[in-house]
C-alpha positions as CSV (number, residue, x, y, z in Angstrom):
1,M,0.0,0.0,0.0
2,R,2.8,2.4,0.8
3,K,4.4,1.7,-2.6
4,I,1.1,2.5,-4.3
5,I,0.9,5.8,-2.4
6,F,4.6,6.5,-3.2
7,Y,4.0,6.0,-6.9
8,L,0.9,8.1,-6.9
9,I,2.8,10.9,-5.2
10,L,5.7,10.5,-7.7
11,T,3.3,10.5,-10.6
12,A,1.5,13.6,-9.4
13,F,4.8,15.3,-8.9
14,L,6.0,14.5,-12.4
15,A,2.7,15.4,-13.9
16,L,2.8,18.8,-12.2
17,F,6.0,19.6,-14.1
18,S,5.0,18.1,-17.5
19,V,1.7,20.1,-17.9
20,P,1.9,22.2,-21.1
21,Q,2.2,25.9,-20.5
22,T,-0.6,26.9,-22.9
23,A,-3.8,25.4,-24.2
24,Q,-2.2,25.5,-27.7
25,A,0.5,23.2,-26.6
26,A,-2.1,20.5,-25.7
27,D,-3.5,20.6,-29.1
28,K,-0.2,20.5,-31.0
29,L,0.4,17.2,-32.7
30,T,3.8,15.9,-33.7
31,M,4.9,12.9,-35.7
32,A,6.4,10.0,-33.9
33,G,9.6,9.6,-35.9
34,A,9.7,7.3,-39.0
35,S,6.8,5.2,-37.7
36,G,4.3,7.9,-38.7
37,V,2.2,7.3,-35.6
38,L,0.7,10.6,-34.4
39,K,1.6,11.6,-30.9
40,N,0.4,14.4,-28.7
41,E,2.2,15.9,-25.8
42,W,1.3,12.9,-23.6
43,G,2.2,10.1,-26.0
44,S,0.8,7.9,-28.7
45,A,-2.8,6.7,-29.1
46,S,-1.9,3.4,-27.3
47,D,-0.4,5.4,-24.4
48,I,-3.7,7.2,-24.1
49,Q,-5.6,3.9,-24.3
50,N,-3.4,2.4,-21.6
51,Q,-3.9,5.5,-19.4
52,R,-7.7,5.3,-19.8
53,T,-7.6,1.5,-19.1
54,E,-5.7,2.0,-15.8
55,Q,-7.9,5.0,-14.8
56,L,-11.1,3.0,-15.4
57,R,-9.6,-0.2,-13.7
58,A,-8.7,1.9,-10.6
59,F,-12.1,3.6,-10.6
60,L,-14.0,0.2,-10.9
61,E,-11.8,-1.3,-8.2
62,A,-12.7,1.6,-5.9
63,Y,-16.3,0.5,-6.3
64,H,-15.4,-3.2,-5.8
65,S,-16.7,-3.9,-9.2
66,P,-16.4,-7.4,-10.8
67,L,-15.9,-5.4,-14.1
68,A,-12.5,-4.0,-13.0
69,P,-10.6,-6.7,-14.8
70,Y,-12.4,-5.8,-18.1
71,A,-11.4,-2.1,-18.1
72,R,-9.3,-2.7,-21.3
73,V,-12.3,-4.3,-23.0
74,F,-14.5,-1.3,-22.3
75,V,-11.8,1.1,-23.6
76,E,-11.0,-0.9,-26.7
77,K,-14.6,-1.4,-27.7
78,A,-15.4,2.2,-27.2
79,E,-12.5,3.1,-29.4
80,Q,-13.5,0.4,-32.0
81,Y,-17.1,1.8,-32.2
82,Q,-16.2,5.4,-31.7
83,I,-18.2,6.2,-28.6
84,D,-17.3,7.9,-25.4
85,W,-15.1,5.4,-23.4
86,K,-16.8,6.4,-20.1
87,L,-20.4,5.8,-21.3
88,V,-20.8,2.0,-21.0
89,P,-19.0,1.8,-17.6
90,A,-21.2,4.7,-16.3
91,I,-24.4,2.9,-17.5
92,T,-23.3,-0.1,-15.4
93,G,-23.0,2.3,-12.4
94,V,-26.6,3.4,-12.7
95,E,-28.1,0.0,-13.8
96,S,-26.3,-2.4,-11.5
97,T,-23.9,-0.6,-9.1
98,F,-21.0,-1.4,-11.6
99,G,-22.0,-5.1,-12.1
100,R,-22.5,-5.9,-8.4
101,Q,-26.3,-6.3,-8.6
102,I,-27.2,-8.4,-11.6
103,P,-29.4,-11.5,-12.2
104,Y,-27.3,-14.6,-11.5
105,N,-24.9,-15.5,-14.3
106,S,-26.5,-12.9,-16.7
107,Y,-23.4,-10.7,-17.2
108,N,-26.1,-8.0,-17.6
109,A,-24.8,-4.9,-15.8
110,Y,-26.6,-2.5,-18.2
111,G,-30.3,-3.1,-17.5
112,W,-30.5,-4.6,-21.0
113,A,-34.0,-5.7,-22.0
114,N,-35.3,-4.4,-18.6
115,G,-32.7,-6.6,-16.9
116,K,-33.9,-9.8,-18.6
117,A,-31.1,-10.2,-21.2
118,S,-28.4,-12.6,-20.5
119,F,-24.9,-12.8,-22.0
120,G,-22.3,-15.6,-22.0
121,S,-19.5,-13.4,-20.6
122,W,-18.5,-9.9,-19.6
123,E,-16.6,-9.5,-22.8
124,E,-19.7,-10.5,-24.9
125,S,-21.9,-8.1,-23.0
126,I,-19.5,-5.2,-23.3
127,E,-19.2,-5.9,-27.1
128,K,-23.0,-6.2,-27.6
129,V,-23.9,-3.1,-25.6
130,T,-21.2,-0.9,-27.1
131,K,-21.9,-1.9,-30.6
132,T,-25.7,-1.4,-30.1
133,L,-25.1,2.0,-28.6
134,K,-23.1,3.0,-31.7
135,E,-25.5,1.6,-34.2
136,K,-28.9,2.4,-32.7
137,Y,-28.0,5.6,-30.7
138,Y,-24.8,7.4,-31.8
139,D,-25.5,6.8,-35.6
140,R,-28.9,8.5,-35.0
141,G,-27.3,11.5,-33.3
142,L,-28.0,10.3,-29.8
143,D,-24.5,10.7,-28.5
144,N,-24.7,11.7,-24.9
145,P,-26.7,10.5,-21.9
146,Y,-29.3,13.3,-22.2
147,K,-30.1,12.3,-25.7
148,I,-29.8,8.5,-25.1
149,G,-31.8,8.4,-21.8
150,P,-35.4,8.9,-23.3
151,V,-34.8,5.9,-25.6
152,Y,-32.7,3.7,-23.4
153,A,-34.5,4.3,-20.1
154,P,-37.9,5.7,-20.5
155,P,-39.8,7.1,-18.6
156,S,-36.9,7.9,-16.2
157,S,-36.2,11.6,-15.8
158,T,-33.1,10.9,-13.7
159,W,-31.3,8.2,-15.7
160,A,-29.3,10.6,-17.9
161,G,-28.1,12.8,-15.0
162,K,-26.9,9.8,-13.1
163,V,-25.0,8.4,-16.1
164,N,-23.5,11.8,-16.7
165,H,-22.5,11.9,-13.1
166,F,-20.7,8.6,-13.3
167,M,-19.0,9.6,-16.5
168,K,-17.6,12.7,-14.8
169,E,-16.5,10.6,-11.8
170,I,-14.6,8.3,-14.1
171,E,-13.1,11.3,-16.0
172,D,-12.0,13.0,-12.9
173,F,-11.0,10.0,-10.9
174,Q,-7.3,10.1,-11.6
175,G,-7.2,13.9,-11.5
176,S,-8.6,14.0,-8.0
177,Q,-6.2,11.4,-6.9
178,K,-3.3,13.5,-8.2
179,I,-4.6,16.5,-6.3
180,A,-4.9,14.5,-3.1
181,S,-1.4,13.2,-3.6
182,L,0.0,16.7,-4.2
183,A,-1.6,17.8,-0.9
184,L,0.3,15.0,0.8
185,T,3.6,16.1,-0.6
186,I,3.4,19.8,0.4
């Protein structure tokens, strides 16, 4: 545990000194040598995917979610289907307390088919839900919780706000950890 705290503090300290000086610097893209892979100030696309995976894994672990080992699947499928990487995990937060409250062996953490759908594995469920959100929601212009909610979870007037809340928690999770770590170092 002390090693984890040490590494969090070290990461926060290094991040403090590697933050770009202007907003323009964050948007500047450079080529990654002869490989032709685009890189931004923080690294390649795979670096960003790895960072998101670790951030999501840590977030889900904080909620004691059985989905934590599948963080990479969430991130990869979101990238594959070009949807927000935080959306499907956030839906699981609203529908099943991040997969902790589901029908036995259903792997249905999404409230799919009013909770009656069953999948063969977590990977299968993540694939199916992400693909369906892309094809039946995003492709119709329903690309955020407030647009998705009336179709996905009618007649709930609170579903979208709750999903949005969890998306923000996921997004801010690592950032708030860095701030807390910085407070420890001062």
